[in-house]
C-alpha positions as CSV (number, residue, x, y, z in Angstrom):
1,M,246.7,112.1,192.2
2,N,243.3,113.5,191.6
3,Q,244.5,117.1,192.5
4,F,247.3,116.8,190.2
5,R,245.0,115.8,187.4
6,W,242.8,118.8,188.0
7,A,245.7,121.2,188.3
8,F,247.1,119.9,185.0
9,L,243.7,120.2,183.2
10,A,243.4,123.8,184.6
11,A,246.8,124.7,183.5
12,L,246.1,123.2,180.1
13,F,242.8,125.1,179.7
14,I,244.4,128.4,180.7
15,T,247.3,127.9,178.4
16,V,245.1,127.0,175.4
17,S,242.6,129.7,176.0
18,V,245.1,132.5,176.0
19,A,245.6,133.6,172.4
20,G,248.4,135.7,171.3
21,Q,248.0,139.2,169.8
22,E,248.1,139.3,166.0
23,L,250.9,141.5,164.6
24,P,249.8,144.3,162.3
25,D,250.8,144.0,158.6
26,R,254.1,145.3,157.4
27,N,252.5,148.0,155.3
28,S,250.6,149.6,158.1
29,T,253.6,149.4,160.3
30,M,255.8,151.1,157.7
31,K,253.1,153.9,157.2
32,A,253.1,154.6,160.8
33,M,257.0,154.7,161.0
34,V,257.1,157.1,158.1
35,K,254.3,159.3,159.6
36,V,256.2,159.5,162.8
37,N,259.6,160.3,161.1
38,D,258.0,163.0,159.0
39,Y,256.6,164.7,162.0
40,F,259.9,164.5,164.0
41,M,262.0,165.7,161.0
42,T,259.5,168.6,160.4
43,K,259.4,169.6,164.0
44,Y,263.1,169.2,164.8
45,A,264.7,169.9,161.4
46,D,267.7,171.6,162.9
47,Y,269.2,169.0,165.1
48,S,271.8,171.5,166.5
49,A,269.2,174.0,167.7
50,P,268.3,173.9,171.3
51,S,264.9,172.3,172.0
52,N,262.1,173.6,174.2
53,V,260.6,170.8,176.2
54,G,259.1,172.5,179.2
55,R,262.2,174.8,179.2
56,L,265.0,175.6,176.8
57,R,267.4,172.5,176.7
58,P,270.6,171.8,174.8
59,S,270.4,169.9,171.5
60,N,272.3,166.9,173.0
61,I,269.4,165.7,175.1
62,W,269.0,161.8,175.1
63,T,265.8,161.9,173.0
64,R,267.6,163.4,170.1
65,G,270.7,161.3,170.7
66,V,268.6,158.2,170.5
67,Y,266.8,159.3,167.4
68,Y,269.8,160.5,165.4
């Protein structure tokens, strides 16, 4: 019984001492999203043109497919 009590207290202490990470505020998140989007749209303005990622690749690669 005593071991159970110590295990319970240890688990309780660990659970209570672990704090969650705070989320950033919405404005800073939106600013970062707009900044990334502006960069991508400037760099890859023509979505039909082949991209050069290490070598020339067709424009239907998965990264563009996921974005668009």
